[in-house]
C-alpha beads as a LAMMPS data file, in Angstrom:
LAMMPS data file: protein, C-alpha beads

415 atoms
414 bonds

1 atom types
1 bond types

-500.0 500.0 xlo xhi
-500.0 500.0 ylo yhi
-500.0 500.0 zlo zhi

Masses

1 110.0

Atoms # bond

1 1 1 229.012 1.048 -334.958
2 1 1 226.173 1.196 -337.868
3 1 1 224.971 4.624 -339.390
4 1 1 221.582 3.812 -337.320
5 1 1 223.422 4.026 -334.325
6 1 1 225.400 7.178 -335.269
7 1 1 222.076 9.013 -336.015
8 1 1 220.957 7.894 -332.870
9 1 1 224.079 9.543 -330.921
10 1 1 223.392 12.494 -333.354
11 1 1 219.696 12.898 -332.165
12 1 1 221.344 15.317 -329.501
13 1 1 221.932 17.814 -332.106
14 1 1 218.330 17.337 -334.129
15 1 1 216.236 20.640 -334.255
16 1 1 212.443 20.734 -334.304
17 1 1 210.988 20.987 -337.851
18 1 1 209.511 24.459 -337.667
19 1 1 212.488 26.019 -336.151
20 1 1 214.896 28.538 -337.996
21 1 1 218.320 27.785 -337.887
22 1 1 220.563 30.776 -336.843
23 1 1 224.006 31.151 -338.910
24 1 1 226.387 27.837 -338.269
25 1 1 229.670 29.038 -337.016
26 1 1 232.980 27.400 -337.029
27 1 1 234.859 26.620 -334.485
28 1 1 238.673 27.910 -334.044
29 1 1 239.609 23.811 -335.030
30 1 1 237.033 23.596 -337.572
31 1 1 239.793 23.179 -340.471
32 1 1 242.061 21.079 -337.863
33 1 1 239.377 18.357 -337.389
34 1 1 238.392 18.022 -340.849
35 1 1 242.128 17.721 -341.321
36 1 1 241.888 14.478 -338.976
37 1 1 239.185 12.885 -340.739
38 1 1 236.374 14.150 -338.511
39 1 1 232.792 13.556 -339.296
40 1 1 231.087 16.972 -338.831
41 1 1 227.268 17.679 -337.488
42 1 1 225.888 20.894 -336.335
43 1 1 225.698 21.601 -332.415
44 1 1 224.622 24.374 -330.354
45 1 1 224.945 26.686 -333.430
46 1 1 228.567 25.416 -334.695
47 1 1 230.117 22.699 -336.802
48 1 1 231.136 20.270 -334.504
49 1 1 233.094 16.797 -335.038
50 1 1 230.887 13.881 -333.809
51 1 1 233.357 11.086 -334.617
52 1 1 236.955 10.505 -336.229
53 1 1 237.517 6.582 -335.990
54 1 1 234.452 5.423 -334.619
55 1 1 232.282 5.818 -331.564
56 1 1 233.065 2.626 -329.726
57 1 1 236.759 3.014 -330.466
58 1 1 237.083 6.799 -329.330
59 1 1 235.080 5.802 -326.079
60 1 1 237.515 2.679 -325.372
61 1 1 240.290 4.720 -326.392
62 1 1 239.328 7.766 -323.585
63 1 1 238.883 5.114 -321.046
64 1 1 242.123 3.468 -321.443
65 1 1 244.482 6.360 -322.465
66 1 1 243.594 10.144 -323.024
67 1 1 241.193 11.897 -325.273
68 1 1 241.104 15.405 -326.938
69 1 1 237.724 17.087 -327.340
70 1 1 237.167 20.718 -328.590
71 1 1 234.648 22.297 -326.471
72 1 1 235.024 25.642 -327.887
73 1 1 231.125 26.202 -328.130
74 1 1 230.935 26.512 -324.557
75 1 1 230.429 30.075 -323.279
76 1 1 233.426 31.409 -321.194
77 1 1 232.232 34.282 -318.997
78 1 1 234.308 36.416 -316.573
79 1 1 232.360 38.263 -313.666
80 1 1 233.539 41.306 -311.996
81 1 1 232.910 44.098 -309.814
82 1 1 231.885 45.232 -306.141
83 1 1 229.981 42.362 -304.346
84 1 1 230.439 40.341 -307.608
85 1 1 230.496 36.587 -305.284
86 1 1 227.025 37.697 -303.730
87 1 1 225.331 38.977 -306.908
88 1 1 226.230 35.455 -308.415
89 1 1 224.436 33.665 -304.839
90 1 1 221.139 35.605 -306.090
91 1 1 220.907 33.581 -309.073
92 1 1 223.090 30.327 -308.202
93 1 1 222.106 27.781 -305.070
94 1 1 225.858 27.086 -304.147
95 1 1 228.394 28.857 -302.090
96 1 1 230.095 30.964 -304.290
97 1 1 231.544 33.721 -301.578
98 1 1 232.927 30.389 -300.033
99 1 1 235.338 29.707 -303.040
100 1 1 239.554 30.065 -302.438
101 1 1 241.610 31.277 -305.386
102 1 1 241.706 28.411 -308.091
103 1 1 238.667 26.542 -306.667
104 1 1 235.853 25.465 -308.698
105 1 1 232.070 24.552 -307.914
106 1 1 229.570 22.955 -310.014
107 1 1 226.248 25.337 -309.778
108 1 1 222.796 25.762 -311.667
109 1 1 221.525 29.222 -313.158
110 1 1 217.952 28.794 -311.276
111 1 1 214.883 30.929 -312.832
112 1 1 212.666 32.693 -310.115
113 1 1 210.275 29.434 -309.476
114 1 1 213.636 27.188 -309.026
115 1 1 213.586 25.817 -312.662
116 1 1 217.079 25.108 -314.417
117 1 1 217.924 27.555 -316.973
118 1 1 221.676 25.927 -316.997
119 1 1 224.136 24.128 -315.194
120 1 1 227.831 25.550 -315.223
121 1 1 230.890 25.610 -313.681
122 1 1 232.343 28.562 -311.377
123 1 1 235.961 29.465 -310.476
124 1 1 237.218 32.169 -308.314
125 1 1 240.054 33.862 -309.869
126 1 1 243.142 35.029 -308.191
127 1 1 242.833 38.239 -306.386
128 1 1 246.106 39.585 -307.518
129 1 1 245.915 38.383 -311.097
130 1 1 241.946 38.897 -312.026
131 1 1 242.305 38.159 -315.739
132 1 1 244.372 35.238 -316.355
133 1 1 243.451 35.166 -320.058
134 1 1 246.042 37.535 -321.491
135 1 1 249.947 36.820 -321.430
136 1 1 250.944 40.009 -319.743
137 1 1 248.278 39.118 -316.634
138 1 1 249.739 35.574 -315.851
139 1 1 252.315 35.034 -313.201
140 1 1 252.206 30.914 -313.203
141 1 1 253.626 30.776 -309.510
142 1 1 251.628 33.616 -308.169
143 1 1 249.291 31.808 -306.035
144 1 1 249.162 27.993 -304.988
145 1 1 245.410 26.205 -305.661
146 1 1 246.147 23.575 -302.858
147 1 1 246.277 26.277 -300.411
148 1 1 243.700 29.247 -301.472
149 1 1 243.302 32.241 -299.600
150 1 1 240.780 32.071 -297.386
151 1 1 239.666 35.743 -297.778
152 1 1 239.926 35.634 -301.830
153 1 1 237.452 38.501 -303.320
154 1 1 238.560 38.583 -306.762
155 1 1 236.652 38.105 -310.156
156 1 1 234.956 34.527 -311.413
157 1 1 235.635 32.585 -314.237
158 1 1 232.144 30.749 -315.301
159 1 1 231.611 28.063 -318.106
160 1 1 228.028 27.492 -319.129
161 1 1 226.581 25.524 -322.069
162 1 1 226.910 26.368 -325.608
163 1 1 223.564 26.142 -326.723
164 1 1 222.441 28.258 -323.800
165 1 1 225.325 31.083 -323.640
166 1 1 223.431 33.916 -325.254
167 1 1 220.269 33.399 -323.065
168 1 1 222.419 33.199 -319.740
169 1 1 223.771 36.537 -320.734
170 1 1 220.581 38.142 -321.212
171 1 1 219.195 36.504 -317.919
172 1 1 222.379 37.382 -316.021
173 1 1 222.410 41.057 -317.095
174 1 1 218.624 41.602 -316.059
175 1 1 219.147 40.062 -312.593
176 1 1 222.510 41.243 -311.677
177 1 1 223.414 44.610 -310.476
178 1 1 224.943 46.924 -312.506
179 1 1 227.981 46.899 -310.675
180 1 1 228.869 43.625 -311.789
181 1 1 230.858 43.323 -315.300
182 1 1 230.533 40.228 -317.248
183 1 1 233.026 39.705 -320.052
184 1 1 232.485 37.271 -322.734
185 1 1 235.544 35.439 -323.843
186 1 1 234.774 34.983 -327.235
187 1 1 238.360 34.613 -328.568
188 1 1 239.398 32.015 -326.210
189 1 1 239.167 28.134 -327.075
190 1 1 238.310 25.474 -324.783
191 1 1 239.866 21.997 -325.234
192 1 1 239.699 19.039 -322.609
193 1 1 242.076 15.955 -322.469
194 1 1 239.943 12.908 -320.509
195 1 1 241.247 9.785 -319.480
196 1 1 243.848 8.243 -316.996
197 1 1 246.684 8.660 -318.961
198 1 1 245.568 12.655 -319.606
199 1 1 247.438 14.656 -316.803
200 1 1 250.882 12.616 -317.361
201 1 1 250.723 13.315 -321.280
202 1 1 249.961 16.978 -320.998
203 1 1 252.256 17.825 -318.307
204 1 1 254.904 16.999 -320.475
205 1 1 254.704 19.701 -322.543
206 1 1 252.677 21.950 -319.781
207 1 1 255.107 21.118 -316.412
208 1 1 253.080 21.563 -312.887
209 1 1 249.670 20.532 -313.973
210 1 1 249.740 17.116 -312.200
211 1 1 249.972 19.505 -309.058
212 1 1 246.210 20.335 -309.699
213 1 1 243.714 18.239 -307.843
214 1 1 240.474 17.586 -308.843
215 1 1 238.232 21.063 -309.082
216 1 1 240.919 23.443 -308.906
217 1 1 242.734 25.504 -311.463
218 1 1 245.433 27.705 -312.294
219 1 1 247.638 29.935 -315.026
220 1 1 250.087 28.398 -317.031
221 1 1 252.262 28.708 -320.225
222 1 1 252.827 26.529 -323.041
223 1 1 255.650 28.416 -325.237
224 1 1 254.630 31.760 -323.889
225 1 1 250.947 30.980 -324.472
226 1 1 248.906 31.709 -321.441
227 1 1 246.860 28.654 -320.308
228 1 1 244.108 28.529 -317.591
229 1 1 243.799 24.773 -316.980
230 1 1 241.370 23.175 -314.458
231 1 1 241.627 19.525 -313.314
232 1 1 237.937 18.619 -314.253
233 1 1 235.732 17.257 -317.260
234 1 1 232.533 15.813 -318.373
235 1 1 233.526 11.831 -318.533
236 1 1 233.994 10.381 -315.273
237 1 1 237.839 10.218 -315.910
238 1 1 240.974 12.325 -314.572
239 1 1 241.549 15.123 -316.844
240 1 1 241.974 18.702 -317.535
241 1 1 240.156 21.576 -319.352
242 1 1 242.342 23.953 -320.828
243 1 1 241.360 27.910 -322.067
244 1 1 243.620 29.554 -324.438
245 1 1 243.702 32.173 -326.952
246 1 1 242.022 30.902 -329.877
247 1 1 244.632 31.711 -332.622
248 1 1 246.942 29.440 -331.100
249 1 1 244.418 26.589 -330.462
250 1 1 245.846 25.003 -333.674
251 1 1 249.377 24.737 -332.784
252 1 1 248.512 23.550 -329.170
253 1 1 246.207 20.860 -330.242
254 1 1 249.037 19.675 -332.952
255 1 1 251.281 19.467 -329.718
256 1 1 249.005 17.688 -327.598
257 1 1 248.011 15.085 -330.688
258 1 1 251.789 14.371 -331.134
259 1 1 251.335 12.576 -327.738
260 1 1 251.172 9.092 -328.319
261 1 1 248.449 8.654 -325.577
262 1 1 246.004 11.426 -327.132
263 1 1 243.758 10.894 -329.867
264 1 1 241.059 13.224 -331.010
265 1 1 237.617 12.552 -329.842
266 1 1 234.008 13.504 -330.911
267 1 1 230.627 14.642 -329.856
268 1 1 229.420 10.915 -330.177
269 1 1 231.899 9.432 -327.634
270 1 1 231.345 12.137 -325.223
271 1 1 228.064 11.660 -324.876
272 1 1 228.314 8.186 -324.010
273 1 1 231.301 8.902 -321.805
274 1 1 229.174 11.136 -319.737
275 1 1 226.132 8.913 -319.892
276 1 1 228.178 6.124 -318.426
277 1 1 229.243 8.821 -315.540
278 1 1 225.902 9.624 -314.570
279 1 1 226.334 13.302 -315.821
280 1 1 223.323 15.167 -316.823
281 1 1 222.905 17.440 -320.314
282 1 1 221.094 20.338 -320.214
283 1 1 218.149 20.420 -322.511
284 1 1 217.784 16.765 -322.316
285 1 1 218.161 16.088 -318.575
286 1 1 217.789 19.285 -317.279
287 1 1 215.518 21.992 -318.145
288 1 1 213.371 24.765 -317.216
289 1 1 210.586 22.567 -315.289
290 1 1 213.500 20.668 -313.528
291 1 1 214.751 21.608 -309.862
292 1 1 218.324 20.597 -308.423
293 1 1 215.896 18.291 -306.355
294 1 1 214.097 16.326 -308.913
295 1 1 217.534 16.132 -311.171
296 1 1 219.378 14.329 -307.988
297 1 1 221.605 17.037 -307.905
298 1 1 221.190 18.165 -304.351
299 1 1 224.953 18.375 -303.540
300 1 1 225.396 21.409 -305.276
301 1 1 222.858 23.139 -302.796
302 1 1 225.376 24.052 -300.093
303 1 1 224.735 24.272 -296.477
304 1 1 224.918 27.676 -295.529
305 1 1 222.683 28.663 -298.633
306 1 1 220.209 26.152 -297.646
307 1 1 219.915 27.541 -293.806
308 1 1 219.747 31.126 -295.126
309 1 1 216.901 29.772 -297.912
310 1 1 217.952 32.872 -300.213
311 1 1 218.314 31.714 -303.700
312 1 1 216.021 31.625 -306.482
313 1 1 213.146 28.962 -305.840
314 1 1 214.357 28.226 -302.457
315 1 1 210.624 27.713 -300.794
316 1 1 210.006 25.012 -303.324
317 1 1 213.144 23.454 -303.612
318 1 1 213.748 23.022 -300.005
319 1 1 210.123 21.483 -299.356
320 1 1 211.370 18.886 -302.341
321 1 1 214.473 18.216 -300.286
322 1 1 212.438 17.536 -297.318
323 1 1 209.552 15.560 -298.685
324 1 1 210.787 14.327 -301.633
325 1 1 209.990 15.476 -305.362
326 1 1 207.110 14.088 -307.457
327 1 1 209.438 12.830 -309.858
328 1 1 213.267 12.366 -309.503
329 1 1 216.000 11.467 -312.195
330 1 1 217.463 8.022 -311.965
331 1 1 219.741 5.600 -314.006
332 1 1 218.437 2.881 -315.596
333 1 1 220.115 -0.773 -316.902
334 1 1 218.087 -1.892 -319.610
335 1 1 217.537 -5.634 -320.648
336 1 1 218.443 -6.676 -324.004
337 1 1 220.484 -5.245 -326.639
338 1 1 218.128 -2.499 -327.916
339 1 1 219.198 1.118 -326.375
340 1 1 216.292 2.930 -325.121
341 1 1 216.248 6.558 -326.477
342 1 1 215.608 9.795 -325.217
343 1 1 211.625 10.608 -325.323
344 1 1 210.587 6.990 -324.607
345 1 1 208.227 6.766 -322.090
346 1 1 208.104 4.876 -318.564
347 1 1 204.663 3.492 -318.395
348 1 1 202.770 1.695 -315.780
349 1 1 201.144 -1.809 -315.797
350 1 1 198.347 -0.298 -317.781
351 1 1 200.296 1.259 -320.356
352 1 1 199.706 4.628 -319.670
353 1 1 202.704 6.739 -319.406
354 1 1 204.243 7.994 -315.721
355 1 1 207.682 8.914 -316.803
356 1 1 210.227 9.781 -319.407
357 1 1 213.338 9.089 -320.517
358 1 1 215.985 11.891 -321.216
359 1 1 219.144 10.228 -322.238
360 1 1 220.033 6.828 -323.594
361 1 1 222.359 4.723 -325.473
362 1 1 224.681 1.678 -325.399
363 1 1 227.079 1.955 -322.611
364 1 1 230.379 0.307 -324.338
365 1 1 232.207 -0.176 -320.718
366 1 1 229.162 -2.452 -319.457
367 1 1 228.352 -3.873 -322.630
368 1 1 224.691 -3.346 -322.448
369 1 1 222.264 -0.197 -322.983
370 1 1 221.697 2.232 -319.990
371 1 1 219.547 5.319 -319.396
372 1 1 218.299 8.200 -317.751
373 1 1 214.854 9.026 -316.712
374 1 1 212.403 10.635 -314.496
375 1 1 210.067 8.558 -312.810
376 1 1 207.482 8.940 -309.790
377 1 1 209.374 8.856 -306.567
378 1 1 207.852 5.573 -305.511
379 1 1 209.790 3.980 -308.212
380 1 1 213.148 5.936 -307.816
381 1 1 214.842 3.257 -305.418
382 1 1 217.681 1.195 -306.740
383 1 1 216.532 -2.137 -308.093
384 1 1 213.020 -1.195 -308.808
385 1 1 211.560 -2.998 -312.425
386 1 1 210.023 -0.590 -314.769
387 1 1 208.465 -0.843 -318.157
388 1 1 209.639 1.355 -321.206
389 1 1 207.264 1.975 -324.220
390 1 1 209.498 2.560 -327.572
391 1 1 208.462 2.308 -331.287
392 1 1 205.716 -0.162 -330.218
393 1 1 207.671 -2.491 -327.885
394 1 1 207.849 -2.818 -324.200
395 1 1 211.257 -2.957 -322.755
396 1 1 212.163 -4.168 -319.096
397 1 1 214.664 -2.106 -316.994
398 1 1 216.044 -1.667 -313.652
399 1 1 216.614 1.570 -311.685
400 1 1 220.232 1.539 -310.376
401 1 1 222.271 4.107 -308.882
402 1 1 224.606 6.329 -310.563
403 1 1 227.159 6.795 -311.804
404 1 1 226.996 3.629 -313.782
405 1 1 230.697 3.286 -313.490
406 1 1 233.041 4.731 -310.962
407 1 1 234.439 8.335 -311.336
408 1 1 238.222 8.537 -311.399
409 1 1 239.008 11.641 -310.280
410 1 1 242.188 13.136 -308.239
411 1 1 241.093 14.708 -305.251
412 1 1 243.239 16.175 -302.507
413 1 1 244.959 13.632 -300.524
414 1 1 244.848 10.785 -302.660
415 1 1 247.259 8.693 -303.126

Bonds

1 1 1 2
2 1 2 3
3 1 3 4
4 1 4 5
5 1 5 6
6 1 6 7
7 1 7 8
8 1 8 9
9 1 9 10
10 1 10 11
11 1 11 12
12 1 12 13
13 1 13 14
14 1 14 15
15 1 15 16
16 1 16 17
17 1 17 18
18 1 18 19
19 1 19 20
20 1 20 21
21 1 21 22
22 1 22 23
23 1 23 24
24 1 24 25
25 1 25 26
26 1 26 27
27 1 27 28
28 1 28 29
29 1 29 30
30 1 30 31
31 1 31 32
32 1 32 33
33 1 33 34
34 1 34 35
35 1 35 36
36 1 36 37
37 1 37 38
38 1 38 39
39 1 39 40
40 1 40 41
41 1 41 42
42 1 42 43
43 1 43 44
44 1 44 45
45 1 45 46
46 1 46 47
47 1 47 48
48 1 48 49
49 1 49 50
50 1 50 51
51 1 51 52
52 1 52 53
53 1 53 54
54 1 54 55
55 1 55 56
56 1 56 57
57 1 57 58
58 1 58 59
59 1 59 60
60 1 60 61
61 1 61 62
62 1 62 63
63 1 63 64
64 1 64 65
65 1 65 66
66 1 66 67
67 1 67 68
68 1 68 69
69 1 69 70
70 1 70 71
71 1 71 72
72 1 72 73
73 1 73 74
74 1 74 75
75 1 75 76
76 1 76 77
77 1 77 78
78 1 78 79
79 1 79 80
80 1 80 81
81 1 81 82
82 1 82 83
83 1 83 84
84 1 84 85
85 1 85 86
86 1 86 87
87 1 87 88
88 1 88 89
89 1 89 90
90 1 90 91
91 1 91 92
92 1 92 93
93 1 93 94
94 1 94 95
95 1 95 96
96 1 96 97
97 1 97 98
98 1 98 99
99 1 99 100
100 1 100 101
101 1 101 102
102 1 102 103
103 1 103 104
104 1 104 105
105 1 105 106
106 1 106 107
107 1 107 108
108 1 108 109
109 1 109 110
110 1 110 111
111 1 111 112
112 1 112 113
113 1 113 114
114 1 114 115
115 1 115 116
116 1 116 117
117 1 117 118
118 1 118 119
119 1 119 120
120 1 120 121
121 1 121 122
122 1 122 123
123 1 123 124
124 1 124 125
125 1 125 126
126 1 126 127
127 1 127 128
128 1 128 129
129 1 129 130
130 1 130 131
131 1 131 132
132 1 132 133
133 1 133 134
134 1 134 135
135 1 135 136
136 1 136 137
137 1 137 138
138 1 138 139
139 1 139 140
140 1 140 141
141 1 141 142
142 1 142 143
143 1 143 144
144 1 144 145
145 1 145 146
146 1 146 147
147 1 147 148
148 1 148 149
149 1 149 150
150 1 150 151
151 1 151 152
152 1 152 153
153 1 153 154
154 1 154 155
155 1 155 156
156 1 156 157
157 1 157 158
158 1 158 159
159 1 159 160
160 1 160 161
161 1 161 162
162 1 162 163
163 1 163 164
164 1 164 165
165 1 165 166
166 1 166 167
167 1 167 168
168 1 168 169
169 1 169 170
170 1 170 171
171 1 171 172
172 1 172 173
173 1 173 174
174 1 174 175
175 1 175 176
176 1 176 177
177 1 177 178
178 1 178 179
179 1 179 180
180 1 180 181
181 1 181 182
182 1 182 183
183 1 183 184
184 1 184 185
185 1 185 186
186 1 186 187
187 1 187 188
188 1 188 189
189 1 189 190
190 1 190 191
191 1 191 192
192 1 192 193
193 1 193 194
194 1 194 195
195 1 195 196
196 1 196 197
197 1 197 198
198 1 198 199
199 1 199 200
200 1 200 201
201 1 201 202
202 1 202 203
203 1 203 204
204 1 204 205
205 1 205 206
206 1 206 207
207 1 207 208
208 1 208 209
209 1 209 210
210 1 210 211
211 1 211 212
212 1 212 213
213 1 213 214
214 1 214 215
215 1 215 216
216 1 216 217
217 1 217 218
218 1 218 219
219 1 219 220
220 1 220 221
221 1 221 222
222 1 222 223
223 1 223 224
224 1 224 225
225 1 225 226
226 1 226 227
227 1 227 228
228 1 228 229
229 1 229 230
230 1 230 231
231 1 231 232
232 1 232 233
233 1 233 234
234 1 234 235
235 1 235 236
236 1 236 237
237 1 237 238
238 1 238 239
239 1 239 240
240 1 240 241
241 1 241 242
242 1 242 243
243 1 243 244
244 1 244 245
245 1 245 246
246 1 246 247
247 1 247 248
248 1 248 249
249 1 249 250
250 1 250 251
251 1 251 252
252 1 252 253
253 1 253 254
254 1 254 255
255 1 255 256
256 1 256 257
257 1 257 258
258 1 258 259
259 1 259 260
260 1 260 261
261 1 261 262
262 1 262 263
263 1 263 264
264 1 264 265
265 1 265 266
266 1 266 267
267 1 267 268
268 1 268 269
269 1 269 270
270 1 270 271
271 1 271 272
272 1 272 273
273 1 273 274
274 1 274 275
275 1 275 276
276 1 276 277
277 1 277 278
278 1 278 279
279 1 279 280
280 1 280 281
281 1 281 282
282 1 282 283
283 1 283 284
284 1 284 285
285 1 285 286
286 1 286 287
287 1 287 288
288 1 288 289
289 1 289 290
290 1 290 291
291 1 291 292
292 1 292 293
293 1 293 294
294 1 294 295
295 1 295 296
296 1 296 297
297 1 297 298
298 1 298 299
299 1 299 300
300 1 300 301
301 1 301 302
302 1 302 303
303 1 303 304
304 1 304 305
305 1 305 306
306 1 306 307
307 1 307 308
308 1 308 309
309 1 309 310
310 1 310 311
311 1 311 312
312 1 312 313
313 1 313 314
314 1 314 315
315 1 315 316
316 1 316 317
317 1 317 318
318 1 318 319
319 1 319 320
320 1 320 321
321 1 321 322
322 1 322 323
323 1 323 324
324 1 324 325
325 1 325 326
326 1 326 327
327 1 327 328
328 1 328 329
329 1 329 330
330 1 330 331
331 1 331 332
332 1 332 333
333 1 333 334
334 1 334 335
335 1 335 336
336 1 336 337
337 1 337 338
338 1 338 339
339 1 339 340
340 1 340 341
341 1 341 342
342 1 342 343
343 1 343 344
344 1 344 345
345 1 345 346
346 1 346 347
347 1 347 348
348 1 348 349
349 1 349 350
350 1 350 351
351 1 351 352
352 1 352 353
353 1 353 354
354 1 354 355
355 1 355 356
356 1 356 357
357 1 357 358
358 1 358 359
359 1 359 360
360 1 360 361
361 1 361 362
362 1 362 363
363 1 363 364
364 1 364 365
365 1 365 366
366 1 366 367
367 1 367 368
368 1 368 369
369 1 369 370
370 1 370 371
371 1 371 372
372 1 372 373
373 1 373 374
374 1 374 375
375 1 375 376
376 1 376 377
377 1 377 378
378 1 378 379
379 1 379 380
380 1 380 381
381 1 381 382
382 1 382 383
383 1 383 384
384 1 384 385
385 1 385 386
386 1 386 387
387 1 387 388
388 1 388 389
389 1 389 390
390 1 390 391
391 1 391 392
392 1 392 393
393 1 393 394
394 1 394 395
395 1 395 396
396 1 396 397
397 1 397 398
398 1 398 399
399 1 399 400
400 1 400 401
401 1 401 402
402 1 402 403
403 1 403 404
404 1 404 405
405 1 405 406
406 1 406 407
407 1 407 408
408 1 408 409
409 1 409 410
410 1 410 411
411 1 411 412
412 1 412 413
413 1 413 414
414 1 414 415
């Protein structure tokens, strides 16, 4: 992959010319990444690895084996207090109250008009172990995520995006009742191991994780270090995400890297992997001007919440759900070999802009360029041909269903 391609992938961390950057912070694994030969860039206020051996090679390794991603820049929060589930439902459109212990749900933090302030993952923690992030609190066999308590109340572990985490916390403090406590887990690292060999490999040093299925989580130990592990990720592959005390991150990363199936993977491949999986990136494919229906994330609007119409922006969102939004996020297969990039315009037959690309790049698994875009609803049907204006040239693309490649999650009941 050329330096020009790397710069294109690295555009996800570009800043506006007039923006005064805050202090750039190191991750717990900063020195470890550099020792592995990582090329470091600034992203979400942190120095992070964009690549080690090359984006294409790292992408292929993750699809075929298992990749280790450092996502410690993400915000890890724990919510607790009287009525915490229903309090969270005042800002999220999902069925949070209905989550069983150790069960996860994708959701979105919504503004009062229904615009997306962030997307996130929420997990109900076990009732009898409300804080599984310290060694004295964890009892690995205390509960079974495959048979959660249907009446659990407990606390919630929520992972938000790194670039928005402090804005999220400010918004939540303003909109949640005083009875709800928000703990920011600033001393926790977060690692992800993704790929078809990920779970089997990690299970050799953390026995029992293969009992988890997609979107479940529980507490484990490694050498007496407490781990909170979920079977989830951001690549479309099977895999796990592991929260652990930052002081033990280097030792644990070394143990993972000693497994022959696992190699370290940077931001560049993480972006191409999630793009192939059709997964949106906040700040690019999602923003406050976008609603869940516009973003084609209607699955996150649970039936109970739709019927109650009691979430922020419900009237606007439910109207869009019934009648269709003016614009909608779609996948595109771009003709030729030139990737279409974020910011390119979708144009009509007169050359007037009618939509915009929000993500784009070369898909190594498919061997062709792909993109995500917001287009008028009339053009959102798979098979529709559209034109894209980029750097003075016009490219042709075809609307296609997402994901671009099948997800390989291991769900309950799978053989």
